[in-house]
ZAMARGU-4260 file (C-alpha; in steps of 0.2 Angstrom, whole numbers, plus 5000, padded with zeros to 4 digits):
<rodrens>
0) 5666/5786/4894 | 5668/5768/4895 | 5679/5770/4915 | 5666/5784/4920 | 5653/5771/4920
5) 5663/5759/4926 | 5665/5768/4942 | 5648/5770/4942 | 5644/5753/4944 | 5655/5749/4956
10) 5647/5764/4966 | 5628/5756/4964 | 5636/5739/4970 | 5646/5748/4986 | 5629/5758/4990
15) 5619/5742/4989 | 5629/5732/4998 | 5630/5744/5013 | 5609/5746/5014 | 5607/5726/5015
20) 5620/5725/5030 | 5610/5740/5038 | 5593/5733/5036 | 5601/5717/5042 | 5607/5724/5056
25) 5592/5733/5061 | 5581/5718/5059 | 5593/5710/5071 | 5589/5721/5086 | 5573/5725/5081
30) 5572/5704/5086 | 5583/5704/5102 | 5573/5719/5107 | 5556/5709/5106 | 5564/5696/5116
35) 5571/5706/5128 | 5554/5718/5130 | 5545/5697/5132 | 5559/5692/5144 | 5552/5709/5155
40) 5535/5707/5152 | 5534/5687/5160 | 5530/5686/5177 | 5540/5677/5189 | 5534/5664/5198
45) 5536/5661/5215 | 5534/5643/5224 | 5519/5645/5238 | 5526/5649/5254 | 5518/5638/5270
50) 5507/5649/5281 | 5516/5655/5296 | 5507/5649/5313 | 5503/5658/5324 | 5504/5660/5345
55) 5486/5663/5351 | 5494/5675/5364 | 5505/5684/5350 | 5509/5696/5363 | 5519/5686/5375
60) 5533/5675/5374 | 5529/5658/5370 | 5526/5647/5387 | 5544/5638/5395 | 5546/5621/5398
65) 5544/5626/5416 | 5528/5632/5414 | 5521/5619/5404 | 5529/5608/5417 | 5520/5618/5433
70) 5502/5618/5425 | 5503/5597/5426 | 5491/5593/5440 | 5491/5579/5451 | 5476/5571/5461
75) 5464/5589/5458 | 5455/5587/5474 | 5449/5606/5473 | 5439/5612/5460 | 5432/5629/5459
80) 5420/5635/5443 | 5411/5653/5442 | 5398/5657/5428 | 5393/5674/5424 | 5388/5677/5406
85) 5390/5694/5399 | 5402/5699/5412 | 5421/5704/5406 | 5426/5688/5414 | 5412/5675/5412
90) 5419/5661/5415 | 5433/5655/5430 | 5440/5640/5435 | 5452/5636/5448 | 5458/5618/5449
95) 5472/5613/5462 | 5478/5598/5473 | 5481/5597/5494 | 5496/5606/5490 | 5488/5622/5484
100) 5497/5620/5467 | 5486/5621/5453 | 5478/5631/5438 | 5465/5644/5434 | 5457/5646/5418
105) 5447/5660/5410 | 5439/5667/5396 | 5437/5687/5394 | 5423/5693/5385 | 5427/5699/5367
110) 5441/5688/5365 | 5440/5670/5357 | 5452/5664/5368 | 5453/5653/5383 | 5468/5658/5395
115) 5476/5646/5407 | 5489/5651/5420 | 5500/5643/5435 | 5490/5646/5452 | 5497/5642/5469
120) 5486/5642/5484 | 5498/5650/5497 | 5496/5638/5514 | 5487/5649/5526 | 5472/5651/5513
125) 5473/5632/5510 | 5472/5630/5528 | 5457/5640/5530 | 5448/5631/5515 | 5450/5615/5525
130) 5443/5623/5540 | 5429/5629/5534 | 5423/5612/5525 | 5426/5605/5542 | 5416/5619/5550
135) 5401/5615/5537 | 5403/5597/5538 | 5405/5597/5520 | 5406/5578/5513 | 5392/5573/5528
140) 5379/5587/5526 | 5366/5587/5514 | 5362/5604/5516 | 5358/5616/5502 | 5367/5631/5502
145) 5357/5642/5488 | 5346/5657/5495 | 5326/5652/5491 | 5328/5668/5478 | 5338/5666/5462
150) 5351/5678/5460 | 5359/5671/5445 | 5362/5688/5437 | 5377/5691/5450 | 5387/5673/5445
155) 5385/5656/5449 | 5398/5647/5461 | 5400/5625/5457 | 5413/5620/5471 | 5418/5601/5471
160) 5430/5593/5485 | 5438/5576/5485 | 5443/5570/5500 | 5449/5551/5501 | 5434/5543/5494
165) 5424/5557/5497 | 5415/5569/5484 | 5403/5581/5485 | 5398/5596/5473 | 5388/5612/5479
170) 5381/5624/5469 | 5376/5643/5473 | 5373/5662/5468 | 5368/5668/5484 | 5369/5660/5501
175) 5365/5666/5520 | 5377/5652/5525 | 5389/5661/5531 | 5404/5649/5531 | 5398/5645/5514
180) 5399/5663/5509 | 5418/5662/5515 | 5422/5647/5506 | 5414/5655/5490 | 5424/5672/5490
185) 5441/5663/5497 | 5438/5656/5479 | 5432/5673/5471 | 5446/5683/5479 | 5460/5670/5472
190) 5454/5675/5456 | 5452/5692/5457 | 5473/5689/5462 | 5479/5678/5448 | 5469/5689/5434
195) 5475/5704/5440 | 5492/5698/5441 | 5489/5692/5420 | 5482/5707/5416 | 5497/5715/5423
200) 5510/5706/5415 | 5502/5710/5397 | 5501/5728/5402 | 5519/5729/5408 | 5526/5719/5391
205) 5513/5729/5378 | 5505/5743/5386 | 5512/5752/5402 | 5504/5767/5400 | 5488/5757/5406
210) 5497/5750/5421 | 5490/5767/5432 | 5471/5757/5431 | 5476/5741/5435 | 5485/5748/5450
215) 5470/5759/5456 | 5459/5741/5452 | 5472/5732/5465 | 5471/5745/5478 | 5451/5744/5476
220) 5455/5725/5480 | 5465/5726/5493 | 5451/5741/5502 | 5437/5728/5501 | 5448/5713/5506
225) 5445/5702/5490 | 5462/5696/5487 | 5466/5679/5494 | 5481/5683/5499 | 5491/5699/5497
230) 5508/5695/5506 | 5509/5682/5492 | 5508/5696/5480 | 5525/5705/5486 | 5535/5699/5476
235) 5526/5704/5460 | 5522/5720/5466 | 5540/5722/5471 | 5549/5718/5454 | 5535/5729/5445
240) 5540/5744/5457 | 5557/5741/5450 | 5551/5742/5433 | 5556/5757/5422 | 5546/5753/5410
245) 5530/5758/5419 | 5527/5776/5422 | 5533/5786/5439 | 5515/5788/5445 | 5512/5766/5443
250) 5527/5764/5454 | 5523/5778/5468 | 5508/5768/5469 | 5514/5752/5470 | 5528/5757/5482
255) 5513/5765/5492 | 5503/5748/5492 | 5520/5736/5496 | 5522/5747/5512 | 5503/5744/5517
260) 5502/5726/5514 | 5517/5726/5523 | 5512/5734/5541 | 5497/5722/5538 | 5509/5708/5537
265) 5516/5715/5555 | 5502/5717/5564
</rodrens>
């Protein structure tokens, strides 16, 4: 009887020890689990990243050093400004020197950005500009070329020329003076030529399917003789013709225009 009581006491002690160990382990597991949940819940703080700078013309490659150098114009003696509110190109400015090296700056409707590209006036066009200035006796004349009626809705041309120590500015939106009108037309045609080249370059890189419409526009310019020097465009047009990114329809149209310009050149 006494032996049974002893064994019973030993058995109770073992049971108590096992229960205590299990409880302690369960408590430890709970604490570990809570720590893990806290660690998972805590958000990871990421240091703020500096904002990336974006070019004002994101779809075009950055200007090269060669292009930057081309925009440095010395002695700008020929300045043309054309303003026509609410038009696609509301403000156009052409600046160039005696050698024909210059820039064209323009604003496009609905785009808060001013574009500036290098420009080269061909020697033939430059010679014609100087001929017209001499014919007008521009620097000695006091003639007001503006017509008696105001046609500012068609756009106003402002031309400034410097020759030696002489400088004069004329501003008109319509004129009956044929020589003064041709002078303004030459610069308007220069703006047509270089703005079209800009638009075509953008289309070629980003939206080739728009090229047929642009080439149709060039065809219309050529038909109306509203490009300053079509021959000057030949290298660029031939480059476009060999560009596989453009639709075949566009390249076939370019081929016709190239042949048309070359035929005129031979005459």
